[in-house]
LUMBAVEX-465306 format. One record per residue (C-alpha): chain; x, y, z. Coordinates in nm, 3 decimals, always signed. Example, Ala and Ser with C-alpha at 12.3 -4.5 7.8 and 13.67 -1.06 7.14 Angstrom:
<site A <+1.230 -0.450 +0.780>>
<site A <+1.367 -0.106 +0.714>>
***
This chain:
<site A <-1.645 +10.243 +9.353>>
<site A <-1.365 +10.353 +9.109>>
<site A <-1.471 +10.715 +9.131>>
<site A <-1.469 +10.708 +9.503>>
<site A <-1.130 +10.547 +9.507>>
<site A <-0.992 +10.805 +9.260>>
<site A <-1.144 +11.100 +9.465>>
<site A <-0.996 +10.940 +9.785>>
<site A <-0.648 +10.920 +9.628>>
<site A <-0.637 +11.266 +9.449>>
<site A <-0.786 +11.481 +9.715>>
<site A <-0.638 +11.329 +10.028>>
<site A <-0.311 +11.487 +10.153>>
<site A <-0.208 +11.154 +10.332>>
<site A <-0.260 +10.969 +9.999>>
<site A <-0.027 +11.226 +9.836>>
<site A <+0.240 +11.186 +10.094>>
<site A <+0.240 +10.803 +10.079>>
<site A <+0.250 +10.826 +9.694>>
<site A <+0.554 +11.058 +9.725>>
<site A <+0.732 +10.808 +9.963>>
<site A <+0.648 +10.515 +9.750>>
<site A <+0.785 +10.689 +9.442>>
<site A <+1.111 +10.748 +9.609>>
<site A <+1.127 +10.395 +9.722>>
<site A <+1.056 +10.250 +9.375>>
<site A <+1.319 +10.471 +9.228>>
<site A <+1.565 +10.351 +9.475>>
<site A <+1.474 +9.987 +9.404>>
<site A <+1.490 +10.045 +9.016>>
<site A <+1.836 +10.198 +9.054>>
<site A <+1.976 +9.908 +9.244>>
<site A <+1.815 +9.645 +9.014>>
<site A <+1.948 +9.813 +8.696>>
<site A <+2.288 +9.832 +8.856>>
<site A <+2.274 +9.454 +8.946>>
<site A <+2.165 +9.362 +8.601>>
<site A <+2.430 +9.559 +8.424>>
<site A <+2.721 +9.483 +8.655>>
<site A <+2.667 +9.150 +8.804>>
<site A <+2.499 +8.953 +8.517>>
<site A <+2.679 +9.095 +8.230>>
<site A <+3.023 +9.080 +8.399>>
<site A <+3.104 +8.916 +8.737>>
<site A <+2.832 +8.632 +8.729>>
<site A <+2.914 +8.520 +8.377>>
<site A <+3.264 +8.477 +8.482>>
<site A <+3.255 +8.341 +8.840>>
<site A <+2.913 +8.177 +8.876>>
<site A <+2.850 +7.979 +8.561>>
<site A <+2.745 +7.664 +8.727>>
<site A <+2.656 +7.754 +9.090>>
<site A <+2.359 +7.867 +9.267>>
<site A <+2.376 +8.186 +9.459>>
<site A <+2.275 +8.279 +9.814>>
<site A <+1.996 +8.528 +9.747>>
<site A <+1.850 +8.792 +9.959>>
<site A <+1.706 +9.031 +9.690>>
<site A <+1.607 +9.360 +9.852>>
<site A <+1.346 +9.218 +10.089>>
<site A <+1.239 +8.890 +10.203>>
<site A <+1.408 +8.557 +10.324>>
<site A <+1.734 +8.423 +10.189>>
<site A <+1.689 +8.195 +9.885>>
<site A <+1.921 +7.993 +9.671>>
<site A <+1.865 +8.066 +9.295>>
<site A <+2.052 +7.985 +8.984>>
<site A <+2.199 +8.243 +8.758>>
<site A <+1.916 +8.215 +8.504>>
<site A <+1.647 +8.235 +8.794>>
<site A <+1.814 +8.534 +8.939>>
<site A <+1.845 +8.716 +8.620>>
<site A <+1.461 +8.673 +8.554>>
<site A <+1.381 +8.796 +8.902>>
<site A <+1.600 +9.106 +8.850>>
<site A <+1.436 +9.180 +8.513>>
<site A <+1.091 +9.125 +8.669>>
<site A <+1.187 +9.381 +8.952>>
<site A <+1.296 +9.636 +8.697>>
<site A <+0.983 +9.614 +8.487>>
<site A <+0.742 +9.612 +8.785>>
<site A <+0.917 +9.897 +8.968>>
<site A <+0.923 +10.100 +8.645>>
<site A <+0.553 +10.052 +8.585>>
<site A <+0.475 +10.137 +8.944>>
<site A <+0.697 +10.450 +8.909>>
<site A <+0.494 +10.560 +8.615>>
<site A <+0.165 +10.498 +8.783>>
<site A <+0.274 +10.673 +9.117>>
<site A <+0.412 +10.967 +8.916>>
<site A <+0.074 +11.008 +8.719>>
<site A <-0.130 +10.992 +9.046>>
<site A <+0.111 +11.237 +9.215>>
<site A <+0.082 +11.493 +8.923>>
<site A <-0.294 +11.471 +8.951>>
<site A <-0.266 +11.516 +9.326>>
<site A <-0.004 +11.794 +9.293>>
<site A <-0.228 +12.084 +9.419>>
<site A <-0.315 +11.901 +9.739>>
<site A <-0.117 +12.045 +10.036>>
<site A <+0.058 +11.824 +10.283>>
<site A <+0.097 +12.012 +10.607>>
<site A <+0.393 +11.792 +10.740>>
<site A <+0.579 +11.819 +10.407>>
<site A <+0.531 +12.203 +10.394>>
<site A <+0.665 +12.220 +10.762>>
<site A <+0.970 +12.023 +10.663>>
<site A <+1.031 +12.230 +10.353>>
<site A <+0.989 +12.548 +10.561>>
<site A <+1.234 +12.418 +10.814>>
<site A <+1.483 +12.341 +10.543>>
<site A <+1.435 +12.692 +10.401>>
<site A <+1.617 +12.822 +10.700>>
<site A <+1.919 +12.601 +10.637>>
<site A <+2.176 +12.713 +10.377>>
<site A <+2.218 +12.491 +10.073>>
<site A <+2.576 +12.414 +10.162>>
<site A <+2.467 +12.225 +10.469>>
<site A <+2.228 +12.001 +10.283>>
<site A <+2.493 +11.928 +10.020>>
<site A <+2.725 +11.817 +10.296>>
<site A <+2.446 +11.599 +10.431>>
<site A <+2.410 +11.444 +10.089>>
<site A <+2.787 +11.383 +10.068>>
<site A <+2.793 +11.222 +10.408>>
<site A <+2.514 +10.984 +10.293>>
<site A <+2.700 +10.910 +9.976>>
<site A <+3.007 +10.817 +10.174>>
<site A <+2.807 +10.599 +10.401>>
<site A <+2.632 +10.438 +10.103>>
<site A <+2.983 +10.363 +9.939>>
<site A <+3.101 +10.210 +10.261>>
<site A <+2.779 +9.986 +10.262>>
<site A <+2.832 +9.907 +9.902>>
<site A <+3.202 +9.782 +9.954>>
<site A <+3.110 +9.585 +10.265>>
<site A <+2.778 +9.428 +10.155>>
<site A <+2.760 +9.086 +9.997>>
<site A <+2.641 +9.070 +9.629>>
<site A <+2.260 +9.128 +9.592>>
<site A <+2.220 +9.213 +9.957>>
<site A <+2.105 +9.561 +9.865>>
<site A <+1.864 +9.671 +10.141>>
<site A <+2.093 +9.921 +10.305>>
<site A <+2.180 +10.076 +9.973>>
<site A <+1.797 +10.117 +9.896>>
<site A <+1.762 +10.297 +10.223>>
<site A <+2.043 +10.526 +10.151>>
<site A <+1.905 +10.584 +9.803>>
<site A <+1.563 +10.667 +9.948>>
<site A <+1.702 +10.919 +10.200>>
<site A <+1.920 +11.096 +9.933>>
<site A <+1.637 +11.120 +9.685>>
<site A <+1.407 +11.256 +9.966>>
<site A <+1.667 +11.525 +10.050>>
<site A <+1.720 +11.626 +9.693>>
<site A <+1.342 +11.658 +9.649>>
<site A <+1.319 +11.886 +9.963>>
<site A <+1.612 +12.094 +9.820>>
<site A <+1.430 +12.137 +9.491>>
<site A <+1.102 +12.225 +9.673>>
<site A <+1.298 +12.465 +9.895>>
<site A <+1.449 +12.638 +9.577>>
<site A <+1.098 +12.669 +9.453>>
<site A <+0.997 +12.811 +9.784>>
<site A <+1.255 +13.076 +9.750>>
<site A <+1.153 +13.169 +9.403>>
<site A <+1.466 +13.008 +9.258>>
<site A <+1.676 +13.271 +9.429>>
<site A <+1.997 +13.078 +9.515>>
<site A <+2.173 +13.393 +9.647>>
<site A <+1.969 +13.406 +9.965>>
<site A <+2.006 +13.032 +10.013>>
<site A <+2.388 +13.035 +9.981>>
<site A <+2.650 +13.149 +10.241>>
<site A <+2.922 +13.112 +9.964>>
<site A <+2.766 +13.388 +9.750>>
<site A <+2.775 +13.635 +10.038>>
<site A <+3.142 +13.540 +10.102>>
<site A <+3.266 +13.576 +9.750>>
<site A <+3.046 +13.885 +9.676>>
<site A <+3.215 +14.073 +9.969>>
<site A <+3.564 +13.924 +9.869>>
<site A <+3.541 +14.024 +9.504>>
<site A <+3.346 +14.358 +9.544>>
<site A <+3.552 +14.650 +9.421>>
<site A <+3.327 +14.885 +9.642>>
<site A <+3.419 +14.711 +9.969>>
<site A <+3.802 +14.758 +9.970>>
<site A <+3.807 +14.942 +10.299>>
<site A <+3.513 +14.775 +10.479>>
<site A <+3.545 +14.530 +10.767>>
<site A <+3.357 +14.267 +10.561>>
<site A <+3.635 +14.276 +10.289>>
<site A <+3.921 +14.228 +10.546>>
<site A <+3.713 +13.957 +10.731>>
<site A <+3.651 +13.770 +10.397>>
<site A <+4.041 +13.780 +10.324>>
<site A <+4.117 +13.639 +10.667>>
<site A <+3.866 +13.368 +10.630>>
<site A <+3.992 +13.277 +10.292>>
<site A <+4.346 +13.237 +10.420>>
<site A <+4.221 +13.027 +10.710>>
<site A <+4.022 +12.800 +10.476>>
<site A <+4.318 +12.753 +10.233>>
<site A <+4.569 +12.680 +10.519>>
<site A <+4.332 +12.410 +10.675>>
<site A <+4.279 +12.256 +10.330>>
<site A <+4.657 +12.224 +10.275>>
<site A <+4.697 +12.067 +10.615>>
<site A <+4.417 +11.816 +10.540>>
<site A <+4.574 +11.731 +10.206>>
<site A <+4.909 +11.652 +10.372>>
<site A <+4.713 +11.416 +10.589>>
<site A <+4.567 +11.264 +10.272>>
<site A <+4.908 +11.203 +10.124>>
<site A <+5.013 +11.039 +10.452>>
<site A <+4.717 +10.797 +10.463>>
<site A <+4.651 +10.746 +10.093>>
<site A <+4.883 +10.447 +10.073>>
<site A <+4.695 +10.269 +10.348>>
<site A <+4.337 +10.361 +10.298>>
<site A <+4.315 +10.542 +9.962>>
<site A <+3.954 +10.552 +9.892>>
<site A <+3.855 +10.616 +10.239>>
<site A <+4.125 +10.883 +10.292>>
<site A <+4.015 +11.084 +9.992>>
<site A <+3.646 +11.070 +10.103>>
<site A <+3.722 +11.165 +10.464>>
<site A <+3.948 +11.458 +10.356>>
<site A <+3.704 +11.594 +10.100>>
<site A <+3.433 +11.566 +10.377>>
<site A <+3.636 +11.744 +10.649>>
<site A <+3.745 +12.007 +10.396>>
<site A <+3.385 +12.075 +10.300>>
<site A <+3.268 +12.081 +10.661>>
<site A <+3.549 +12.315 +10.761>>
<site A <+3.487 +12.544 +10.467>>
<site A <+3.102 +12.554 +10.539>>
<site A <+3.171 +12.613 +10.914>>
<site A <+3.404 +12.906 +10.831>>
<site A <+3.141 +13.041 +10.581>>
<site A <+2.873 +13.014 +10.842>>
<site A <+3.084 +13.205 +11.104>>
<site A <+3.167 +13.461 +10.825>>
<site A <+2.802 +13.488 +10.725>>
<site A <+2.691 +13.552 +11.081>>
<site A <+2.971 +13.810 +11.142>>
<site A <+2.920 +13.972 +10.808>>
<site A <+2.546 +14.017 +10.877>>
<site A <+2.630 +14.192 +11.212>>
<site A <+2.891 +14.413 +11.045>>
<site A <+2.636 +14.498 +10.765>>
<site A <+2.384 +14.585 +11.033>>
<site A <+2.639 +14.816 +11.211>>
<site A <+2.726 +14.977 +10.877>>
<site A <+2.355 +15.020 +10.802>>
<site A <+2.313 +15.189 +11.140>>
<site A <+2.622 +15.406 +11.069>>
<site A <+2.481 +15.522 +10.729>>
<site A <+2.125 +15.586 +10.854>>
<site A <+2.236 +15.780 +11.158>>
<site A <+2.352 +16.045 +10.926>>
<site A <+1.990 +16.104 +10.829>>
<site A <+1.914 +16.182 +11.188>>
<site A <+2.233 +16.401 +11.196>>
<site A <+2.085 +16.599 +10.904>>
<site A <+1.763 +16.675 +11.101>>
<site A <+1.541 +16.387 +11.000>>
<site A <+1.412 +16.302 +11.338>>
<site A <+1.121 +16.101 +11.204>>
<site A <+1.356 +15.851 +11.054>>
<site A <+1.356 +15.523 +11.251>>
<site A <+1.642 +15.256 +11.232>>
<site A <+1.546 +14.903 +11.167>>
<site A <+1.563 +14.669 +11.461>>
<site A <+1.700 +14.331 +11.363>>
<site A <+1.749 +14.039 +11.614>>
<site A <+1.763 +14.067 +11.989>>
<site A <+2.128 +14.148 +12.092>>
<site A <+2.340 +14.448 +12.188>>
<site A <+2.328 +14.588 +11.840>>
<site A <+1.962 +14.581 +11.811>>
<site A <+1.943 +14.733 +12.161>>
<site A <+2.166 +15.004 +12.011>>
<site A <+1.921 +15.069 +11.729>>
<site A <+1.624 +15.084 +11.981>>
<site A <+1.826 +15.341 +12.196>>
<site A <+1.888 +15.550 +11.902>>
<site A <+1.526 +15.527 +11.797>>
<site A <+1.430 +15.631 +12.158>>
<site A <+1.682 +15.917 +12.147>>
<site A <+1.524 +16.044 +11.811>>
<site A <+1.181 +16.001 +11.970>>
<site A <+1.292 +16.227 +12.271>>
<site A <+1.453 +16.484 +12.046>>
<site A <+1.145 +16.494 +11.819>>
<site A <+0.924 +16.534 +12.125>>
<site A <+1.160 +16.811 +12.254>>
<site A <+1.148 +16.984 +11.917>>
<site A <+0.767 +16.961 +11.904>>
<site A <+0.752 +17.082 +12.259>>
<site A <+0.977 +17.368 +12.182>>
<site A <+0.775 +17.461 +11.882>>
<site A <+0.455 +17.443 +12.079>>
<site A <+0.599 +17.642 +12.368>>
<site A <+0.704 +17.919 +12.119>>
<site A <+0.348 +17.913 +11.967>>
<site A <+0.202 +17.924 +12.328>>
<site A <+0.430 +18.215 +12.412>>
<site A <+0.309 +18.403 +12.116>>
<site A <-0.047 +18.318 +12.203>>
<site A <+0.017 +18.411 +12.569>>
<site A <+0.147 +18.759 +12.482>>
<site A <-0.149 +18.813 +12.241>>
<site A <-0.410 +18.685 +12.479>>
<site A <-0.257 +18.859 +12.791>>
<site A <-0.235 +19.187 +12.592>>
<site A <-0.604 +19.146 +12.493>>
<site A <-0.738 +19.049 +12.833>>
<site A <-0.538 +19.311 +13.020>>
<site A <-0.599 +19.576 +12.763>>
<site A <-0.980 +19.545 +12.770>>
<site A <-1.032 +19.618 +13.149>>
<site A <-0.744 +19.878 +13.154>>
<site A <-0.893 +20.065 +12.859>>
<site A <-1.235 +20.071 +13.033>>
<site A <-1.080 +20.193 +13.363>>
<site A <-0.875 +20.469 +13.189>>
<site A <-1.181 +20.584 +13.000>>
<site A <-1.398 +20.618 +13.303>>
<site A <-1.124 +20.784 +13.507>>
<site A <-1.078 +21.033 +13.214>>
<site A <-1.451 +21.102 +13.208>>
<site A <-1.468 +21.152 +13.577>>
<site A <-1.165 +21.391 +13.572>>
<site A <-1.285 +21.604 +13.282>>
<site A <-1.658 +21.618 +13.351>>
<site A <-1.874 +21.731 +13.638>>
<site A <-2.123 +21.453 +13.693>>
<site A <-2.389 +21.438 +13.960>>
<site A <-2.336 +21.201 +14.259>>
<site A <-2.545 +20.926 +14.121>>
<site A <-2.366 +20.900 +13.797>>
<site A <-2.025 +20.927 +13.977>>
<site A <-2.128 +20.639 +14.199>>
<site A <-2.227 +20.425 +13.895>>
<site A <-1.898 +20.492 +13.732>>
<site A <-1.714 +20.411 +14.050>>
<site A <-1.907 +20.072 +14.070>>
<site A <-1.809 +20.003 +13.714>>
<site A <-1.441 +20.092 +13.798>>
<site A <-1.462 +19.853 +14.082>>
<site A <-1.580 +19.570 +13.876>>
<site A <-1.320 +19.626 +13.610>>
<site A <-1.048 +19.655 +13.875>>
<site A <-1.157 +19.328 +14.039>>
<site A <-1.170 +19.167 +13.687>>
<site A <-0.811 +19.286 +13.634>>
<site A <-0.695 +19.156 +13.970>>
<site A <-0.863 +18.825 +13.914>>
<site A <-0.687 +18.799 +13.583>>
<site A <-0.344 +18.890 +13.723>>
<site A <-0.398 +18.653 +14.019>>
<site A <-0.478 +18.370 +13.776>>
<site A <-0.180 +18.440 +13.564>>
<site A <+0.049 +18.444 +13.874>>
<site A <-0.097 +18.121 +13.995>>
<site A <-0.070 +17.937 +13.662>>
<site A <+0.301 +18.059 +13.624>>
<site A <+0.378 +17.931 +13.981>>
<site A <+0.208 +17.596 +13.919>>
<site A <+0.375 +17.549 +13.580>>
<site A <+0.722 +17.611 +13.741>>
<site A <+0.633 +17.373 +14.036>>
<site A <+0.714 +17.663 +14.272>>
<site A <+0.409 +17.589 +14.498>>
<site A <+0.386 +17.412 +14.835>>
<site A <+0.128 +17.146 +14.881>>
<site A <-0.005 +17.048 +15.222>>
<site A <-0.091 +16.690 +15.140>>
<site A <-0.311 +16.528 +15.404>>
<site A <-0.576 +16.267 +15.437>>
<site A <-0.886 +16.431 +15.314>>
<site A <-1.251 +16.332 +15.279>>
<site A <-1.286 +16.429 +14.905>>
<site A <-1.659 +16.348 +14.920>>
<site A <-1.718 +16.618 +15.185>>
<site A <-1.499 +16.854 +15.000>>
<site A <-1.685 +16.818 +14.677>>
<site A <-2.021 +16.870 +14.864>>
<site A <-1.893 +17.192 +15.014>>
<site A <-1.771 +17.320 +14.675>>
<site A <-2.116 +17.273 +14.537>>
<site A <-2.285 +17.431 +14.839>>
<site A <-2.071 +17.731 +14.788>>
<site A <-2.214 +17.779 +14.445>>
<site A <-2.576 +17.712 +14.544>>
<site A <-2.704 +18.064 +14.476>>
<site A <-2.543 +18.067 +14.128>>
<site A <-2.660 +17.716 +14.053>>
<site A <-3.019 +17.805 +14.135>>
<site A <-3.000 +18.115 +13.913>>
<site A <-2.839 +17.925 +13.618>>
<site A <-3.140 +17.749 +13.476>>
<site A <-2.933 +17.436 +13.490>>
<site A <-3.045 +17.096 +13.648>>
<site A <-2.745 +16.969 +13.862>>
<site A <-2.763 +16.590 +13.926>>
<site A <-2.524 +16.482 +14.192>>
<site A <-2.436 +16.120 +14.289>>
<site A <-2.190 +16.043 +14.552>>
<site A <-2.124 +15.746 +14.793>>
<site A <-2.311 +15.756 +15.117>>
<site A <-1.993 +15.718 +15.322>>
<site A <-1.682 +15.921 +15.360>>
<site A <-1.411 +15.866 +15.085>>
<site A <-1.056 +15.952 +15.174>>
<site A <-0.755 +16.034 +14.959>>
<site A <-0.408 +16.204 +14.998>>
<site A <-0.459 +16.569 +14.854>>
<site A <-0.422 +16.935 +14.936>>
<site A <-0.770 +17.037 +15.043>>
<site A <-0.745 +17.405 +14.952>>
<site A <-0.575 +17.336 +14.611>>
<site A <-0.837 +17.064 +14.518>>
<site A <-1.121 +17.299 +14.634>>
<site A <-0.975 +17.537 +14.368>>
<site A <-0.999 +17.259 +14.102>>
<site A <-1.368 +17.194 +14.188>>
<site A <-1.429 +17.574 +14.184>>
<site A <-1.287 +17.605 +13.840>>
<site A <-1.467 +17.318 +13.699>>
<site A <-1.809 +17.431 +13.847>>
<site A <-1.738 +17.796 +13.721>>
<site A <-1.676 +17.659 +13.373>>
<site A <-2.002 +17.458 +13.386>>
<site A <-2.200 +17.765 +13.489>>
<site A <-2.040 +17.985 +13.218>>
<site A <-2.031 +17.753 +12.924>>
<site A <-2.343 +17.518 +12.961>>
<site A <-2.635 +17.541 +12.741>>
<site A <-2.940 +17.678 +12.936>>
<site A <-3.210 +17.438 +13.047>>
<site A <-2.983 +17.128 +13.028>>
<site A <-2.881 +16.874 +13.285>>
<site A <-2.527 +16.874 +13.456>>
<site A <-2.402 +16.552 +13.611>>
<site A <-2.152 +16.542 +13.891>>
<site A <-2.077 +16.187 +13.993>>
<site A <-1.831 +16.025 +14.234>>
<site A <-1.771 +15.645 +14.250>>
<site A <-1.507 +15.405 +14.362>>
<site A <-1.340 +15.162 +14.105>>
<site A <-1.101 +14.908 +14.268>>
<site A <-0.846 +15.137 +14.449>>
<site A <-0.934 +15.456 +14.262>>
<site A <-1.183 +15.735 +14.341>>
<site A <-1.328 +15.881 +14.011>>
<site A <-1.511 +16.206 +13.978>>
<site A <-1.681 +16.305 +13.667>>
<site A <-1.817 +16.653 +13.563>>
<site A <-2.049 +16.634 +13.249>>
<site A <-2.235 +16.921 +13.085>>
<site A <-2.373 +17.022 +12.734>>
<site A <-2.173 +17.307 +12.590>>
<site A <-2.367 +17.619 +12.475>>
<site A <-2.102 +17.685 +12.195>>
<site A <-1.979 +17.438 +11.939>>
<site A <-1.664 +17.263 +12.059>>
<site A <-1.420 +17.270 +11.775>>
<site A <-1.106 +17.234 +12.010>>
<site A <-0.918 +16.925 +12.089>>
<site A <-0.911 +16.821 +12.464>>
<site A <-0.544 +16.891 +12.487>>
<site A <-0.591 +17.237 +12.348>>
<site A <-0.853 +17.316 +12.612>>
<site A <-0.605 +17.301 +12.888>>
<site A <-0.358 +17.538 +12.709>>
<site A <-0.336 +17.873 +12.884>>
<site A <-0.592 +18.145 +12.784>>
<site A <-0.806 +17.890 +12.584>>
<site A <-1.172 +17.932 +12.626>>
<site A <-1.480 +17.729 +12.549>>
<site A <-1.625 +18.030 +12.354>>
<site A <-1.386 +18.134 +12.080>>
<site A <-1.569 +18.474 +12.058>>
<site A <-1.456 +18.540 +12.415>>
<site A <-1.794 +18.676 +12.517>>
<site A <-1.782 +18.545 +12.879>>
<site A <-1.573 +18.660 +13.157>>
<site A <-1.272 +18.447 +13.244>>
<site A <-0.900 +18.417 +13.198>>
<site A <-0.893 +18.109 +13.008>>
<site A <-0.666 +17.962 +13.273>>
<site A <-0.916 +17.759 +13.473>>
<site A <-0.854 +17.427 +13.313>>
<site A <-0.489 +17.476 +13.287>>
<site A <-0.467 +17.551 +13.662>>
<site A <-0.686 +17.255 +13.756>>
<site A <-0.471 +17.019 +13.554>>
<site A <-0.144 +17.144 +13.703>>
<site A <-0.282 +17.110 +14.052>>
<site A <-0.411 +16.752 +13.987>>
<site A <-0.080 +16.641 +13.824>>
<site A <+0.124 +16.785 +14.133>>
<site A <-0.107 +16.586 +14.354>>
<site A <-0.005 +16.268 +14.159>>
<site A <-0.374 +16.233 +14.031>>
<site A <-0.504 +16.220 +13.682>>
<site A <-0.732 +16.456 +13.485>>
<site A <-0.878 +16.361 +13.151>>
<site A <-1.096 +16.573 +12.924>>
<site A <-1.345 +16.399 +12.690>>
<site A <-1.534 +16.579 +12.411>>
<site A <-1.816 +16.408 +12.225>>
<site A <-1.988 +16.649 +12.002>>
<site A <-2.145 +16.907 +12.254>>
<site A <-2.099 +16.685 +12.548>>
<site A <-1.801 +16.811 +12.762>>
<site A <-1.674 +16.573 +13.037>>
<site A <-1.389 +16.604 +13.287>>
<site A <-1.282 +16.295 +13.476>>
<site A <-1.067 +16.310 +13.780>>
<site A <-0.892 +16.011 +13.921>>
<site A <-0.750 +15.989 +14.284>>
<site A <-0.590 +15.714 +14.467>>
<site A <-0.807 +15.583 +14.747>>
<site A <-0.668 +15.541 +15.113>>
<site A <-0.835 +15.366 +15.394>>
***
C-alpha cells in the first residue's frame, strides 16, 4: 500500500503540480505566521492587549475570540506544522523533479517570450497591492496577504525556471541590456541605434523628472502611496520605452544586416541568401532581394549554358554539315577526273542524291529549330481530333514499322478526342518521336504508344527500350544536336526532340522526358476541349 502510494506521488505529473502549489501556499502561511509572532506578540500585543481577548480569524476558518496566550500557542503551532509540511513537500518534490508537468512547461514557455523587466513590474505591482492590503487589514486577518505571497512566490519560481530554460542567459531575456549595449558601444557612434538610444534615454529621464515633481507635490498628503505609485509609473514608463526601443532596434539591426549582406551579392556571390525574419515590409524586401538573386543566378546559368550550347552548336553543325559535303565533293571530284562506265556513274549519282537530301534535311531542321526557338513561327490553332492525328501519323510509318523488328502496341480511346492545336505542327512532333523510336530502339522489343484522358487533360505516352545506354539527363536530350547514340552512328540531326519540345510549348501544352535505365518515355499533355 505504501509502495503504491509512493509510486503514485512520485511518478504522477498532477501530484507534482499539487505538491508545488502546496509548497508555495505553506511558505506563504509560514511567512505570515512568523511575522505575526515576531511583531504582534513581542511588541504590540504585550503592550495593548494584556488582559483582553482578541477577535481572531487566523488565515482560514470562522472568527474566534482567543486570549493572548491561546493565540500565541496557535501561531507557534501554525509555524511548526507549516515548517514540517514544507520540508515534507520539498522532499517529495525533489524525488518527483524529473516528472514533466505539461501545463507548467507551457506556462514557462509562455513566460520565456516575456522580457524579465515586465515580470519584475508585475511583482512590484503585487507588492504594492500587498502593502495596501497589509495597511488596511485588521490584525491577524491575513488571508489576502497569503494570497499575494502565493502569487509572488509562484511568479518568482516561473522566472527562475525561465532563466534555466534560457540556459541562464539573461542578455536575451532583458531589453535593458540591448538598450545600454547600443548606448555605450564605441562601435555604434554613427548608427541609427546609437542615436535612437540617446533619444529614448533623454525621454525616459525627462519623464522621470516630471514624475518626481508630482511626487514632491503629493508626498505631504499621501507619502507612502505617492512614492510607490511614482516608482511604479517610472518603471512602467521606462520598460514601455525600452520595449519600443527594442522593437525598433531589432528592425534597424535587420535593415543593417540586409545592407551588409547585400554587399556579398554586389561582389558576385549570387548563391548568398538573405535571412527572412518576420512578416512585414522589411521581410518582403529580403524576399524580393532573394528572388532577384535567384533570377540573376538563373540568368547567369542560362547565359553560361547558352555559351556552351553555342560552342557545341558550331562543333556539331560543322561535323554534321562537313560529313555529307565531304562525301559530295569526293564523288564529284571522282566523276570529274575519271571516266567511269554508265552504271558506276549512276551509282555515284544516287549516292550524291542521298547525301544532298541528307544535307537538305539537316539544313531544314536547323532552320526550323532556329525559327521555333525565336518564336518566329505562325501557328494555326484549331479544334483537332488528336486521336485521329496520332493514328494517321502511325499509319504513315506503317512500312518502316513492319520492317523494324519492333512490336508496336497502341492504345487509344474508342471515341474522338479534341484539343486546340496546330495539326501540321503536332503531326511533326509525332513524326519526330516515331522516327526516334525507329532509330534508337533495341531490336525485337515492344514499343508502347498510349493515349488516355485524365480529368481535363489528354495524355500521350511514347515508351521504348533504348538500343544504346542512356547516360544523358532528360533535359540534355532536348538540347540541340543531342543524339541518343553518342557515337553518332545513326542518321539524324539531333534536333528532333528540341523541335518537338518547342512546338509543344508554343501550343501551351507540356512535354516531359523520363529515363529509367534503358526505358525511354516521352509524355505529352494537352488540354481537352468538348
